[in-house]
N, C-alpha and C positions, 0 to 999 in steps of 0.2 A: 387553697388559699389562693395561690396564681394561676389553679390548672392546667397546670402540668405534672398529675401523680402519672401517668401515660409513662411521658416522655422520661419523668427520672426515674424511673420504673427500669423503661428501658436503658440507661446510663448506668444506672448499678452495676446489674446479670451483664454487661458489659466489660465497667470493671473488676468484677471480682470473676472474669472469666479473664481475666489480663494480669489480674495476682496469682489465678491459680496456673496459667504455661508456664508464667517465672517459677513459682514450687515444681513443678513438673518437669522443670529445665534443669533445676539446681539438685533435685533429687536422679535423675539420666545422668545429669555430669556433675559428680558433686563434687567441688573443687580438693584440689591436692594438698589443699594447706590455707589455715582459716587465715581469712586478711584479719590487719587493722586499719580500721576506718574510720578517720576522726570526719564525722558531717559537721562546718562550722555554719553555724543563721549569719551569723553577724559578724564583722572582723574590726570593731573597737568599739569597743573590747572584746575581745576572741570570744561570744560564745558557741556555748556545745549543742546540738539537737534534742534536746529528751520527746517525751512525751510516747510517739510514737516513734520516733524515730529507731534509737537502738533496735525495737522490733523488728524493724522493717528490715534494719542490716542485719543479724542475726538471722530474720529467714533466708536471707540469701545464701549463709554461710559463711559469715563474716563476721566480724565483731566490733565494738565503739570499747573502744579500751577507757577511753575519757569519762563515759559514763555506760557503763555497764548495766544498767537500771531502767528497764522500758515501766515507764510512765514514770519516772519522773521528769518534774521540770529541765528545760533548758535553763545555763546556767553561767559565768563567765570564767574562762579561763586564764591562766598567763601564757605564756609564752614562752615558757619556757615547760610546760606542764604541754602543751600541744609538740613540744617538738621530744617531748621524752616518750611519751606515749606512747 
C-alpha cells in the first residue's frame, strides 16, 4: 500500500533476530530466581499491562503477578493490589 514491502521485511527480520538473541541469552544464563514484575501502563488509575506483556515478561524468566494471563486485557488495579503482588 505504501511501497515499503522490502523495508518491512528487513525490519521484521531484525526484530525477530533481536528477540531470539534475548531468548538465547536467557536460556544460557537462566535467572536464579523468578522475579515478580509489575508492568504499569498507566498510573492514575493504575493499569497493568495485558495482551502480549505478560508473555514477554515470562519469555525472560520473570512473572507478572498482577496479570499472569497472556492475551488478557489490561485492567485497573488498586494501589494495595500493586504493593502486595
